[in-house]
C-alpha positions as CSV (number, residue, x, y, z in Angstrom):
1,M,121.1,183.1,93.8
2,A,117.7,184.1,92.6
3,T,118.4,182.3,89.3
4,I,119.4,179.0,91.0
5,T,116.1,179.2,93.2
6,I,114.1,179.6,89.9
7,L,115.9,176.8,88.3
8,L,115.1,174.6,91.4
9,L,111.4,175.5,91.0
10,L,111.0,174.6,87.3
11,I,112.8,171.4,88.0
12,A,110.5,170.6,91.0
13,L,107.0,171.6,89.6
14,P,106.6,168.6,87.2
15,L,107.7,166.1,90.0
16,L,105.2,167.9,92.5
17,A,102.5,167.8,89.4
18,A,103.3,164.2,89.2
19,A,102.9,163.4,92.8
20,A,99.8,165.4,93.1
21,S,98.2,163.6,90.3
22,A,99.4,160.0,91.7
23,Q,97.5,161.3,95.1
24,L,94.5,162.4,93.2
25,V,91.6,160.7,95.2
26,A,88.7,163.2,95.3
27,Q,87.4,166.1,93.4
28,P,89.1,169.3,93.8
29,E,88.1,171.1,97.0
30,C,86.4,168.0,98.0
31,R,86.8,166.2,101.4
32,D,88.7,162.7,100.8
33,R,88.9,161.2,104.0
34,C,86.4,160.6,106.9
35,G,88.5,159.6,110.1
36,N,90.8,156.8,108.9
37,V,88.4,155.9,106.0
38,S,89.7,157.0,102.6
39,V,86.8,158.6,100.2
40,P,87.4,158.2,96.5
41,Y,85.4,159.8,93.7
42,P,82.8,158.8,92.5
43,F,82.0,158.7,96.4
44,G,82.0,162.1,97.9
45,I,80.9,164.2,101.2
46,G,79.3,167.2,99.9
47,V,77.4,168.8,97.0
48,G,79.4,168.1,93.6
49,C,81.6,165.9,95.2
50,F,80.0,162.7,94.2
51,R,78.9,161.1,91.0
52,D,75.1,161.8,90.5
53,D,73.6,159.5,87.8
54,G,69.9,159.3,89.3
55,Q,71.1,156.4,91.7
56,P,71.6,157.1,95.4
57,G,74.7,155.6,97.2
58,F,77.7,157.5,96.1
59,Q,76.6,160.4,98.4
60,L,78.1,160.0,101.8
61,E,78.0,161.8,105.0
62,C,80.8,162.2,107.8
63,N,79.6,162.7,111.3
64,D,82.6,163.7,113.4
65,S,80.6,166.0,115.9
66,G,80.2,163.3,118.5
67,P,82.4,164.1,121.7
68,G,85.0,161.2,122.2
69,Q,83.7,159.5,119.2
70,P,85.6,158.8,115.7
71,P,84.0,160.3,112.9
72,R,81.5,157.9,111.2
73,L,81.0,157.7,107.3
74,T,77.4,156.7,106.2
75,V,75.4,156.6,103.0
76,V,73.2,159.5,102.8
77,G,69.5,158.2,103.0
78,Y,70.2,155.0,104.0
79,G,72.5,155.7,107.4
80,Y,74.3,152.5,106.7
81,H,77.9,152.8,108.3
82,L,80.8,152.3,105.6
83,A,84.0,151.2,107.5
84,A,86.2,151.2,104.4
85,L,85.9,151.9,100.7
86,S,88.1,150.8,97.8
87,L,88.3,151.6,94.1
88,Q,88.5,147.9,93.5
89,G,84.8,147.7,93.9
90,E,84.6,146.8,97.6
91,A,83.2,148.7,100.7
92,R,82.7,147.2,104.3
93,T,79.6,147.8,106.5
94,Y,78.3,146.3,109.5
95,L,75.0,144.2,110.2
96,R,73.2,143.3,113.3
97,A,72.5,139.7,113.9
98,T,69.1,138.6,114.0
99,R,68.7,136.6,117.4
100,H,66.0,134.4,119.4
101,C,66.5,133.6,122.7
102,Y,64.7,131.1,124.8
103,N,64.4,129.9,128.3
104,S,64.8,126.4,129.8
105,T,61.1,125.3,128.6
106,G,61.7,126.5,125.2
107,E,59.8,129.7,125.4
108,L,61.0,132.7,123.5
109,V,61.9,135.4,125.9
110,D,64.1,137.7,123.5
111,R,63.8,138.6,120.0
112,V,65.8,141.0,117.4
113,T,64.9,140.6,113.8
114,E,67.1,142.7,111.2
115,Y,66.8,143.4,107.6
116,M,68.8,145.6,105.4
117,S,68.4,147.0,101.7
118,V,70.5,148.3,99.2
119,S,68.4,148.0,96.3
120,G,68.6,150.6,93.7
121,T,72.0,151.6,94.8
122,P,75.5,150.8,93.7
123,Y,75.9,148.3,96.1
124,L,75.1,144.6,96.2
125,F,76.0,141.8,98.6
126,S,79.3,140.1,97.8
127,S,78.7,136.6,96.9
128,T,82.4,135.8,97.2
129,K,83.5,137.5,100.3
130,N,80.2,136.8,102.4
131,R,78.6,133.8,103.8
132,L,75.1,133.1,105.6
133,V,75.5,131.6,109.1
134,T,73.3,130.2,111.5
135,L,74.5,129.6,115.2
136,G,72.8,127.8,118.0
137,C,70.6,124.6,117.8
138,P,68.1,123.3,116.5
139,S,67.6,125.9,114.2
140,L,67.0,126.5,110.4
141,G,68.2,130.1,109.3
142,Y,67.6,131.8,106.0
143,F,67.0,135.1,104.3
144,N,64.7,136.3,101.8
145,D,64.6,138.8,99.1
146,G,62.3,142.0,99.0
147,R,59.7,140.0,97.4
148,G,59.7,137.6,100.3
149,F,61.1,134.6,98.1
150,Y,63.6,132.3,99.7
151,V,67.4,133.2,98.8
152,S,70.0,131.0,101.3
153,G,70.2,129.5,104.3
154,C,71.1,126.5,106.4
155,T,70.2,124.2,109.3
156,S,72.2,123.8,112.4
157,V,71.9,120.7,114.7
158,C,72.8,119.7,118.0
159,R,75.1,116.9,119.2
160,P,76.0,115.9,122.7
161,S,79.4,117.9,123.8
162,Q,80.7,114.6,125.0
163,Y,80.8,113.3,121.4
164,A,82.0,116.5,119.9
165,L,83.5,116.3,116.3
166,P,86.5,118.4,114.9
167,G,85.9,121.0,112.7
168,S,84.2,124.5,113.1
169,C,80.8,125.5,111.7
170,T,80.1,122.1,110.0
171,G,76.6,122.0,111.0
172,V,76.6,121.0,114.6
173,G,75.8,124.2,116.7
174,C,76.9,126.3,113.6
175,C,76.4,126.1,110.0
176,Q,77.1,128.0,107.0
177,S,76.2,128.6,103.0
178,A,77.1,130.6,100.3
179,I,74.8,133.3,98.8
180,P,74.0,134.0,94.9
181,N,75.1,136.6,92.9
182,G,72.7,139.8,92.8
183,A,71.4,139.9,96.1
184,D,70.4,143.5,97.1
185,Y,67.8,142.8,100.2
186,W,68.3,141.0,103.5
187,E,65.3,139.7,105.7
188,S,66.5,137.2,107.9
189,A,64.4,134.4,109.5
190,L,65.1,132.1,112.2
191,F,62.7,128.6,112.3
192,N,62.7,127.0,115.9
193,F,62.2,123.2,116.0
194,S,60.1,122.3,119.2
195,P,60.8,119.3,121.1
196,G,58.0,117.2,119.3
197,Q,59.7,118.2,116.0
198,Q,63.2,117.3,116.6
199,D,64.4,114.1,115.2
200,T,66.2,112.4,117.9
201,V,68.8,111.0,115.1
202,V,69.4,114.6,113.4
203,F,68.9,117.0,116.3
204,N,69.9,115.1,119.3
205,T,70.0,116.9,122.9
206,N,71.5,119.9,124.4
207,P,69.7,122.8,122.6
208,T,71.4,126.3,123.0
209,L,69.5,129.3,124.7
210,C,70.0,131.7,121.9
211,R,70.0,131.1,118.1
212,Y,71.3,133.6,115.4
213,V,71.4,134.2,111.7
214,F,73.5,136.7,110.1
215,L,75.5,137.6,106.8
216,V,79.0,138.0,107.7
217,E,82.4,138.6,105.7
218,T,83.9,135.3,105.2
219,K,87.4,136.2,106.0
220,W,86.4,137.6,109.1
221,F,84.4,134.7,110.5
222,D,86.9,132.4,109.9
223,G,88.9,133.7,112.5
224,Q,86.0,133.4,115.0
225,T,86.3,129.7,115.9
226,S,86.5,130.0,119.6
227,N,83.4,128.3,121.4
228,S,82.8,131.6,123.3
229,F,81.7,133.2,119.8
230,V,79.8,130.0,118.8
231,N,77.9,130.1,122.5
232,R,77.4,133.7,122.7
233,T,74.1,135.1,123.9
234,D,74.6,138.8,123.6
235,D,73.4,141.4,120.8
236,F,76.1,142.0,118.2
237,A,76.8,143.4,114.9
238,V,79.1,141.7,112.1
239,P,81.3,143.1,109.1
240,L,79.5,142.5,105.9
241,M,81.2,143.3,102.4
242,L,79.5,145.2,99.5
243,D,80.1,144.8,95.8
244,W,79.7,148.2,94.3
245,A,79.7,149.5,90.6
246,V,78.3,152.1,88.4
247,R,75.2,150.6,87.6
248,N,72.9,153.4,85.8
249,V,73.6,151.2,82.6
250,G,74.0,147.6,82.2
251,N,77.7,147.3,80.9
252,C,80.5,149.0,79.2
253,S,79.2,148.8,75.8
254,A,76.2,150.7,76.7
255,A,78.0,153.4,78.9
256,R,80.5,154.2,76.1
257,R,77.6,155.4,74.0
258,N,77.2,158.5,76.4
259,A,80.6,159.9,76.6
260,T,79.2,162.9,79.1
261,D,77.8,160.1,81.6
262,F,80.8,157.7,81.1
263,A,82.3,157.2,84.6
264,C,85.7,156.6,83.1
265,K,87.3,159.7,82.6
266,S,90.9,159.5,83.3
267,A,93.0,159.0,79.8
268,G,94.0,155.4,78.9
269,S,91.6,154.0,81.6
270,R,89.9,150.8,81.0
271,C,86.3,149.8,81.4
272,F,85.4,146.3,82.5
273,D,81.8,144.8,83.3
274,A,80.7,144.0,86.9
275,T,81.0,140.5,88.0
276,N,78.4,140.8,90.6
277,G,75.0,142.2,88.9
278,P,74.8,144.7,86.2
279,G,77.2,147.8,85.5
280,Y,80.6,148.5,85.3
281,R,83.9,149.4,86.9
282,C,87.2,151.4,85.5
283,S,90.8,150.9,86.3
284,C,94.1,152.6,85.5
285,P,96.1,151.0,82.7
286,K,98.7,148.7,83.4
287,G,102.0,150.7,84.8
288,Y,99.7,153.5,86.2
289,D,97.9,154.4,89.6
290,G,95.4,156.6,90.8
291,N,91.6,157.3,90.4
292,P,90.4,156.3,86.9
293,Y,87.0,158.1,87.6
294,L,88.7,161.5,87.7
295,D,90.2,163.6,84.7
296,G,94.0,162.9,85.0
297,G,93.4,160.7,87.8
298,C,95.7,158.0,86.6
299,A,99.5,158.8,86.8
300,D,102.4,156.6,85.8
301,I,104.0,154.5,88.5
302,D,107.5,155.4,88.9
303,E,108.8,151.6,89.2
304,C,112.4,152.9,90.0
305,R,111.4,154.1,93.2
306,R,109.4,151.1,94.2
307,K,112.3,148.5,94.2
308,D,110.4,146.2,96.5
309,E,108.0,145.6,93.8
310,Y,109.8,146.0,90.5
311,L,113.0,144.5,91.0
312,C,116.1,145.9,89.0
313,Y,119.7,145.5,90.3
314,G,121.1,147.5,87.3
315,E,120.4,151.2,86.2
316,C,116.7,151.5,86.2
317,T,114.9,154.0,83.8
318,N,111.2,155.0,84.1
319,T,108.9,155.0,81.1
320,P,105.4,155.8,80.8
321,G,103.9,152.7,82.0
322,N,106.7,150.5,82.4
323,Y,110.5,150.7,83.0
324,T,113.9,149.3,81.8
325,C,116.5,147.7,83.8
326,Q,120.0,147.5,82.1
327,C,123.4,146.3,83.5
328,P,126.1,149.2,83.7
329,P,128.7,149.9,81.5
330,G,131.4,147.3,81.2
331,T,129.1,144.6,82.3
332,S,126.2,142.5,81.0
333,G,123.8,139.9,82.0
334,D,120.4,139.8,83.2
335,A,119.7,143.0,85.4
336,Y,116.5,141.9,86.5
337,R,118.1,139.2,88.7
338,E,120.3,139.5,91.6
339,N,124.3,139.1,90.7
340,G,122.9,138.7,87.1
341,C,125.3,141.2,85.7
342,R,129.0,140.2,85.2
343,V,131.9,141.9,84.0
344,N,132.8,141.5,80.3
345,D,135.5,139.2,79.4
346,K,138.6,140.3,77.5
347,F,138.1,138.2,74.7
348,T,140.6,139.0,71.7
349,L,140.2,138.7,68.3
350,A,142.6,135.9,68.1
351,L,140.7,133.9,70.6
352,K,137.6,134.6,69.0
353,I,138.7,133.1,65.7
354,V,140.2,130.1,67.2
355,T,136.7,129.6,69.2
356,G,135.0,130.1,65.7
357,V,137.0,127.8,63.8
358,S,137.0,124.9,66.5
359,V,133.0,125.4,66.9
360,G,133.0,124.9,63.1
361,V,135.0,121.8,63.0
362,F,133.1,120.4,65.7
363,L,129.7,121.4,64.2
364,S,130.8,119.9,60.9
365,L,132.0,116.5,62.7
366,F,128.8,116.5,64.7
367,T,126.8,117.1,61.4
368,C,128.7,114.1,59.8
369,F,127.9,111.8,62.7
370,W,124.3,112.7,62.6
371,V,124.1,112.2,59.0
372,Y,125.6,108.8,59.6
373,L,123.3,107.7,62.4
374,G,120.4,108.9,60.2
375,H,121.7,106.9,57.5
376,Q,122.1,103.7,59.8
377,K,118.5,104.3,61.2
378,R,116.9,104.6,57.8
379,K,119.0,101.3,56.8
380,L,117.7,99.7,60.0
381,I,114.1,100.7,59.2
382,K,114.4,99.6,55.9
383,A,115.7,96.2,56.8
384,K,112.8,96.0,59.5
385,Q,110.5,96.8,56.5
386,S,112.0,94.3,54.3
387,F,111.8,91.4,57.2
388,F,108.4,92.5,57.6
389,E,107.1,92.1,54.2
390,H,109.4,89.2,53.5
391,N,107.5,87.4,56.5
392,G,104.0,88.2,55.4
393,G,103.3,91.2,57.6
394,V,101.4,92.9,54.9
395,I,99.1,89.9,54.0
396,L,98.7,89.3,57.9
397,Q,97.6,92.9,58.3
398,Q,95.2,92.4,55.7
399,Q,93.5,89.6,57.1
400,M,93.5,91.1,60.4
401,R,91.4,93.9,58.9
402,S,89.3,91.7,56.8
403,Y,88.4,89.6,59.9
404,S,87.8,92.8,62.3
405,G,85.5,94.0,59.6
406,A,83.3,90.8,59.5
407,P,80.4,90.3,61.6
408,G,81.5,89.3,65.3
409,G,85.0,90.0,64.2
410,G,87.7,91.8,65.9
411,G,90.9,90.3,65.2
412,G,90.8,87.7,68.5
413,G,93.0,90.0,70.3
414,F,96.0,89.0,67.9
415,K,98.5,91.8,67.9
416,I,101.7,92.5,65.8
417,Y,104.4,93.6,68.1
418,S,107.5,95.8,67.3
419,E,111.2,94.3,68.2
420,E,111.5,97.1,70.6
421,E,108.6,96.2,72.4
422,L,109.8,92.4,73.0
423,K,113.2,93.8,74.0
424,K,111.7,95.7,76.5
425,A,109.4,93.2,77.8
426,T,112.5,90.7,78.0
427,N,115.2,93.2,79.5
428,N,117.0,92.7,75.9
429,F,116.4,88.9,75.9
430,A,118.4,88.5,79.2
431,A,119.8,85.1,80.1
432,D,117.8,85.1,83.3
433,Q,114.4,85.5,81.6
434,I,114.9,82.2,79.8
435,L,111.9,79.9,80.2
436,G,113.5,77.0,78.4
437,R,115.3,75.8,75.1
438,G,114.6,73.6,72.3
439,G,114.9,72.6,68.7
440,H,113.2,75.3,67.2
441,G,114.6,78.3,69.3
442,I,114.7,79.9,73.2
443,V,111.6,80.9,75.0
444,Y,111.8,84.2,77.1
445,R,109.5,85.2,79.9
446,G,108.4,88.9,79.2
447,V,106.4,91.5,80.9
448,L,104.6,93.8,78.2
449,E,103.6,97.6,79.0
450,D,100.1,96.6,80.2
451,S,101.9,94.3,82.9
452,T,100.7,91.2,81.1
453,I,103.1,88.3,81.4
454,V,104.0,86.3,78.3
455,A,106.1,83.7,76.9
456,I,108.0,85.0,73.7
457,K,109.6,82.3,71.4
458,K,112.7,83.4,69.5
459,S,112.9,80.9,66.9
460,K,116.5,80.0,65.5
461,M,115.7,79.5,61.9
462,M,112.9,79.1,59.3
463,E,112.8,77.5,55.5
464,E,112.0,79.7,52.7
465,T,108.8,77.4,52.0
466,E,107.7,77.8,55.6
467,T,108.0,81.8,55.4
468,K,105.7,82.0,52.5
469,E,102.7,80.7,54.5
470,F,104.0,81.8,57.9
471,A,101.5,84.7,58.2
472,R,98.5,83.0,57.1
473,E,99.2,80.1,59.2
474,M,100.0,82.5,62.4
475,F,96.6,84.3,61.8
476,I,94.6,81.1,61.8
477,L,96.6,79.7,64.9
478,S,95.8,83.0,66.5
479,Q,92.1,82.2,66.3
480,I,92.3,79.1,68.5
481,N,90.4,79.5,71.6
482,H,90.6,76.8,73.6
483,R,91.2,76.6,77.5
484,N,93.6,73.5,76.7
485,V,95.6,75.4,73.8
486,V,98.1,78.0,74.7
487,K,96.8,81.1,73.5
488,L,98.8,82.8,70.7
489,H,98.8,86.4,71.7
490,G,100.6,87.7,68.5
491,C,104.1,88.0,66.7
492,C,107.0,90.2,65.6
493,L,107.7,90.4,61.9
494,E,110.3,92.8,61.7
495,V,113.1,90.5,62.3
496,E,115.0,87.9,60.1
497,V,113.1,85.0,61.7
498,P,109.7,85.9,63.2
499,M,109.2,85.7,67.0
500,L,105.9,84.7,68.6
501,V,104.1,85.9,71.8
502,Y,102.1,83.0,73.8
503,E,100.3,83.0,76.9
504,Y,102.3,82.5,79.9
505,V,102.0,79.2,81.8
506,S,103.5,78.9,85.0
507,N,104.0,75.4,86.0
508,G,106.4,74.1,83.5
509,T,106.1,71.2,81.1
510,L,104.5,67.7,81.4
511,Y,107.8,66.4,80.7
512,H,109.2,67.9,83.7
513,Y,105.9,66.9,85.8
514,I,106.7,63.1,85.0
515,H,110.7,62.9,85.0
516,G,111.3,66.0,87.2
517,G,109.6,64.6,90.5
518,K,107.1,67.4,90.7
519,G,103.8,65.6,91.1
520,L,103.6,61.9,90.9
521,E,104.0,61.3,94.4
522,S,100.5,62.5,94.8
523,N,97.8,60.4,96.0
524,T,95.6,61.2,93.0
525,A,98.8,60.6,90.7
526,L,96.6,58.1,88.4
527,D,93.8,60.6,88.4
528,T,95.8,63.6,87.6
529,R,97.6,61.7,84.7
530,L,94.3,60.7,83.3
531,R,92.9,64.2,83.4
532,I,96.0,65.7,81.9
533,A,95.9,63.3,78.9
534,A,92.1,63.9,78.6
535,E,92.6,67.5,78.5
536,S,95.9,67.2,76.0
537,A,93.6,64.9,73.9
538,E,90.5,67.3,73.9
539,A,93.1,70.2,72.8
540,L,94.2,68.1,69.7
541,S,90.5,66.9,68.8
542,Y,89.5,70.6,68.9
543,M,92.5,71.5,66.4
544,H,91.8,68.5,64.0
545,S,87.9,68.8,63.9
546,S,86.7,72.1,65.1
547,A,89.5,74.5,63.7
548,S,88.8,76.0,60.3
549,P,91.0,74.8,58.5
550,P,91.9,71.9,60.6
551,I,95.5,72.3,62.2
552,L,98.2,69.5,62.6
553,H,100.5,70.1,65.5
554,G,103.3,68.1,64.1
555,D,105.3,67.8,67.3
556,V,103.3,66.3,70.1
557,K,105.3,65.5,72.9
558,T,105.2,66.0,76.7
559,A,107.9,68.9,76.4
560,N,105.1,70.9,74.5
561,I,102.3,70.3,76.9
562,L,102.4,72.9,79.5
563,L,100.7,72.9,82.9
564,D,99.2,75.9,85.0
565,G,99.0,76.3,88.6
566,N,96.1,73.9,88.8
567,L,97.9,71.2,86.4
568,T,95.5,72.1,83.9
569,A,97.2,71.0,80.5
570,K,97.9,73.2,77.7
571,V,99.2,72.5,74.5
572,A,101.9,74.5,73.2
573,D,104.7,75.0,70.6
574,F,103.3,74.9,67.2
575,G,106.8,75.5,65.7
576,A,106.2,72.1,63.4
577,S,102.5,73.0,63.1
578,K,100.9,72.9,59.6
579,L,97.3,73.5,58.2
580,A,95.7,70.5,56.9
581,P,96.8,70.4,53.5
582,S,93.9,70.6,50.8
583,D,95.8,68.5,48.3
584,E,96.3,64.8,50.1
585,A,99.3,64.2,48.0
586,E,101.0,67.4,49.5
587,I,104.7,65.9,50.5
588,A,106.7,67.5,53.0
589,T,110.4,68.0,52.1
590,L,111.8,68.2,55.8
591,V,110.5,65.6,58.5
592,Q,110.1,67.5,61.7
593,G,109.7,66.2,65.2
594,T,111.2,64.4,68.2
595,C,112.8,60.8,68.4
596,G,110.5,58.8,70.1
597,Y,107.4,60.5,69.4
598,L,107.5,60.5,65.4
599,D,104.9,58.5,63.5
600,P,107.0,55.5,61.4
601,E,104.3,56.1,58.6
602,Y,105.3,59.8,58.5
603,L,108.9,59.0,58.3
604,M,108.2,56.5,55.6
605,T,105.8,58.8,53.5
606,C,107.0,62.2,54.5
607,Q,103.2,63.0,54.4
608,L,102.1,64.6,57.9
609,T,98.6,63.8,58.7
610,D,96.1,64.0,61.7
611,K,97.0,60.4,62.7
612,S,100.6,61.3,62.8
613,D,99.5,63.3,66.2
614,V,97.7,60.5,67.3
615,Y,100.7,58.2,67.1
616,S,102.8,60.9,69.1
617,F,99.9,61.2,71.5
618,G,99.9,57.6,72.1
619,V,103.4,57.9,73.2
620,I,102.7,60.6,75.5
621,L,99.9,58.5,77.0
622,L,102.3,55.7,77.4
623,E,105.0,57.8,79.1
624,L,101.9,59.1,81.5
625,L,101.1,55.3,82.4
626,T,104.7,54.0,82.6
627,G,106.4,57.3,84.1
628,K,109.6,56.1,81.8
629,K,111.2,58.1,79.2
630,V,110.4,57.5,75.5
631,I,114.1,56.9,74.6
632,C,116.5,55.0,76.8
633,F,119.8,54.5,75.6
634,D,121.5,52.6,78.4
635,G,119.2,49.3,77.5
636,P,119.4,46.7,74.8
637,E,118.8,47.8,71.3
638,Q,115.0,46.4,71.2
639,G,114.5,48.1,74.7
640,K,115.7,51.8,73.8
641,S,112.3,52.8,72.4
642,L,109.3,52.9,74.9
643,V,106.8,51.9,72.4
644,S,108.9,48.8,71.2
645,R,109.2,47.8,74.8
646,F,105.8,48.0,75.7
647,T,104.7,46.4,72.5
648,I,106.9,43.6,73.4
649,A,105.6,43.5,77.1
650,V,102.1,43.2,75.3
651,K,102.8,40.4,73.5
652,T,104.0,38.4,76.3
653,N,101.2,39.4,78.5
654,R,103.3,41.4,80.8
655,H,102.5,45.0,80.0
656,D,101.3,45.5,83.8
657,E,105.1,45.3,84.5
658,V,106.0,48.2,82.5
659,L,103.3,50.4,84.2
660,D,104.3,52.9,87.2
661,S,103.9,51.1,90.4
662,R,101.3,54.1,91.4
663,V,99.1,53.0,88.1
664,R,99.6,49.3,88.5
665,K,98.5,50.2,92.4
666,E,95.3,52.0,91.6
667,M,94.3,50.9,88.2
668,G,91.6,48.2,87.9
669,P,91.9,45.3,85.4
670,K,89.2,46.6,82.9
671,A,90.7,50.0,83.1
672,L,94.0,48.6,82.5
673,E,92.9,46.5,79.5
674,E,90.8,49.6,78.0
675,A,94.1,51.8,78.4
676,T,96.2,49.3,76.8
677,H,93.8,48.6,73.9
678,L,93.9,52.6,73.6
679,V,97.5,53.1,73.7
680,M,98.3,50.2,71.1
681,R,95.5,51.5,68.5
682,C,97.2,54.9,68.5
683,V,100.8,53.5,68.1
684,S,99.6,51.3,65.5
685,M,102.2,51.0,62.4
686,S,99.0,52.1,60.2
687,G,97.6,55.3,60.3
688,E,94.3,54.0,59.1
689,E,94.3,51.8,62.2
690,R,94.7,54.4,64.5
691,P,91.6,56.1,65.9
692,T,90.8,59.7,65.8
693,M,92.0,62.5,68.5
694,K,88.2,62.8,69.1
695,E,87.6,59.3,69.8
696,V,90.8,59.3,71.9
697,A,89.5,62.2,74.1
698,E,86.1,60.8,74.6
699,R,87.5,57.2,75.5
700,L,90.1,58.7,78.0
701,E,87.5,61.0,79.6
702,A,85.2,57.7,79.8
703,L,88.2,56.0,81.2
704,R,88.8,58.4,83.9
705,R,84.9,58.6,85.0
706,Y,85.1,54.7,85.2
707,Q,88.3,54.7,87.5
708,Q,86.7,57.5,89.6
709,N,83.9,55.1,90.7
710,P,84.5,52.4,93.1
711,W,84.2,49.5,90.9
712,G,87.1,51.0,88.8
713,Q,89.7,50.7,91.5
714,A,92.2,48.2,91.4
715,G,91.3,45.1,93.7
716,A,87.4,46.1,93.7
717,R,85.1,43.1,93.4
718,D,83.6,42.9,89.8
719,L,79.9,43.8,90.0
720,E,77.4,41.6,88.9
721,E,75.1,44.5,87.7
722,G,76.9,44.1,84.2
723,Q,78.6,47.7,84.5
724,S,81.2,48.1,81.8
725,L,83.8,50.6,81.6
726,H,81.6,53.1,79.7
727,G,78.8,52.3,82.3
728,R,76.8,50.5,79.4
729,E,75.4,46.9,79.2
730,Q,77.9,44.1,79.4
731,Q,77.3,43.1,75.7
732,H,78.6,46.3,74.5
733,D,82.1,45.5,76.6
734,V,83.6,43.6,73.4
735,T,84.1,47.0,71.6
736,Y,86.8,47.9,74.2
737,K,88.6,44.6,74.5
738,F,92.2,44.4,73.7
739,I,92.6,42.6,70.2
740,P,95.9,40.8,69.7
741,Q,96.0,41.7,65.9
742,D,96.2,45.1,67.0
743,V,99.9,44.7,68.5
744,L,102.3,46.0,66.3
745,D,104.6,42.8,65.3
746,V,108.1,43.7,66.3
747,E,110.3,40.5,66.6
748,E,113.6,40.9,69.0
749,G,116.1,42.8,67.2
750,S,113.8,44.3,64.4
751,T,113.1,47.6,65.9
752,Y,112.9,50.4,63.4
753,T,115.6,53.0,64.1
754,F,116.0,56.3,62.4
755,S,118.0,59.8,63.0
756,L,117.5,63.4,62.2
């Protein structure tokens, strides 16, 4: 029996020692509590029980002799009451609020002024756990340091109770402010605003009888939100948090130089610099608990006994500074997670072999599949690169870099898009995104990633000869910046036939406007037509005269003139466009264009010139004035062409009958004469007899201005002042009269026909 007792004692002794070590708080033989307040070393009660490093503040006194009073812990030499102490560097004390009370006439009748100094001690006012509060209004509350300089403060103003605002201590009747690090002295002050000093906007009315200023624990004050606390008039004290540290040296680095005085005594304890003021504090290493300021004060934490803090759903084993947790025998999984351990499966050798072979076959097939996909991807990338180079992408990139590097350059916003970008913009070129179809391809509506709405032209084919010059011509077209020309934003070159990205114009084509009944019923139909014609002519004139090098459109027609929401004309579709040839002998191998708009001289010579665009524009002008289609297959042979029909009507002086009824009603005789003359010059068989687009644009603008004046209206009396079409003197009028020799001599049955 005695042997068993001895064995039990031998087993229990290490456990008791560990428990005692874990609970080691104060020096041996020293008091470690005062009432319900723990007194850990370096603090202590009595001689030899506290750290004596030359700074007062660690020596405490416990006064427990008062009858019926709880023990009171105070700082020796200062008398401050400590309500709590922790090894985490915090202490709680109490501070009496500074108070000024006034009678109804504003006279000071009671005054309590408080100050507190912790200078030269381990304590400093906590800047993170405290705040300065001023109660009552109107009042300015603040505090000074030991030298009398201002540290922190705030102003509390008044507001009538019937206009009270939500929120507590926001500046009305109560205000608060933060305090800085390093504060060790509190001397409070209250500044009262006399009635003559009060700004009625800021301080209003209803001043309180008593006003306070105090330093208070933030957490405690946040719970005091009732009006009874804000409007109190009694004398009271509030809790205040102090930060303590070993402050006889500035930091850990300096403290380690003197091993005898170094406060971190326990083996493995860590030292870290104080965050509020100079000094340092100590802590036990991870996995240990206790008092790091005592030899042997840090003891290993038995995590297996603290299952609420350290989770383990298996077999727990404590280790120095840590613990392990494993699933019980016969199970496997994650023992740190509830239900994480599972019973081991009966996985036979045969099943493992079958599974291994299956996985091997699957991985082989999967690898082959990925190799195939990689090959196809490289093949696709190579094809895209080949198309990109074939379509002149490298040349285009060089031109864009050269342009952006030039003074004032920047690429004009032109961009080379990838095929994936345009697929995403058009929902993979969905049918419901199609805006129109033409001889050169299909136009889709697209929305780019930056939400820009664009028109994307997907061409059907392109000749080899066109491909060589495509990149250069696209870059030049992208530099066109004219309000009446559809802006070319960029292109996609990594496809077999390049795709073009244009500005989106919302109101359809001029063809639809004329022949689809979308606007000709308007009261300003004639003016609208003349404006659209003038804007289109101005765009073509810009391309012929101002672009460098000049650009020939090659397919001018109403279907290639778009209208925006304000019916502003915008010339589009440069599918047949060419740069003006430097060699006038350059001959086209393929005549492109649209029946009814093609220049007869271009058909015969295969040479596209700026006068070819003039002829096509003349047909558009005729289409605007007559409202009729350029080719009518229902009439007689000589009347199928609108140009032929109008020319024959001019010869017989019956051309006004061909005009649209609205035009015939609104256009005056002089304007009609000028319009007829301009049309016949434009559609002349000889390109040399046709005017330039610049002249056409000027004539149309003048015609429009004339038509807008009262004397230009149909039925208006001819003014005797001699006003001509251009507002010039009558003698210049001969310039604009119709000359019969300019009419194309087309006899009945001799109309030139062709097919493409």
